[in-house]
N, C-alpha and C positions, 0 to 999 in steps of 0.2 A: 769799288773796292773797300766796301763795309768792312770786311773781315779782315783787311790787311793794314794793320797799324802802321805798316811803313809809310803810308802815305799821309798819315796825319802827323801834324806838327807835335812834337814830344810834349806830353802832359795836357793836350787839348781833346775834348771829346768830338764826336761826330757832330756836324754842323757847327763849329767853332767859328767858321769863316762868315756865317750868316750875321750881318750887323745887328745890333740890339733893336733899332728901330723897325727892322723887318721881322723879328722874332714872331710876333703875333701872326704874320701872315705865312709862316713856314711851318711845314708840317713833314716829318720824315715818315714815309710809308715803304716799309719793307715787304717784300713777296714777288710773286710772279705778275710780270707787267701784264700778261695776257688776262689775268684775273682783275687787277686793280685799274689799269690805265683806263678802260673804256669808262668805268663808273665815274673816276676822277674828272676826266675830261668832259662828261656831261654835266657834272656839278660846276665845273669852271665855265663851261660854255666856249669861251674864246682865251687864248693865250698869246702873249707876245713873243715868247721863245719858248722852243721846246728843245731839250738838250738830251740826246740818246748817249748813255755812256754806261750801258748794263751789258747783258749777253751780246757778244758780237757774232753770233751764229746769223747766216742769211735769213732763216725764218724769223728770228726774234726781231731783227732789225727792220726787215721789210714790214713785220706786223706793227711795230711801233711807228714806223714813218706812216704807214697808210692809215693807223689810227689817229695820230695826232696832226697831220696835216690839214683836213678840213676844220680843225679847231683853231688853226694860227691865223691871227687876224691878218689882213691885208698889209704888207710892208713888214710883218713879222718874219722871224727866223726860224728855220730847222736847222740844228747843229748836230753833228755827230762825230763822237770820238771814233778813231780807227775806220773811218768810212772806205778806206781802200782794203779792208779785210776780205770783202766779198763784193758781189755785183749789186746788192740791195740798193744802195745809194744812188749809183748812176742809173739804174732801172727805174727807180721812183722820180728821180729828177726828169727823165725822159717822159714819164706818164704824167707828172704834175704839171710840167712846163713852168717851173718857177721864173721869176724875173731874171734870176741868175743861180748858178749852181757852180760850185768849185770844190775841189778837194786839195787843200794846202797844208802840207806837212801831216797828212793823216786825218785833219780836221775837216769834215764835210760841211759846207755852208749853202743852204738854199735860202734864197730870199722871196718870199710869196709876193706876188702882183697885187 
């Protein structure tokens, strides 16, 4: 919701919630995830948590889940806002066979074994 100031605290810029001690490890990347996500994940190699909260089309969600899941460490989490918008989350959970997978109040949570 980068372009929707309604979701920002009044007077605060994008990224205001990132604590100062983490700012050096935080970078805002804007653009199509199909173009940027594969390169970012190959640079990071492994992540503890992947959060999907971008385009909620089936194609985009499935792409992000399939692209990120191999980079999530054992015991790590894949989280998705609006996971119940389409079948991408349950289909990927069936394919990935995570330790656990749930949708709670629209939030999809998968824990990698």
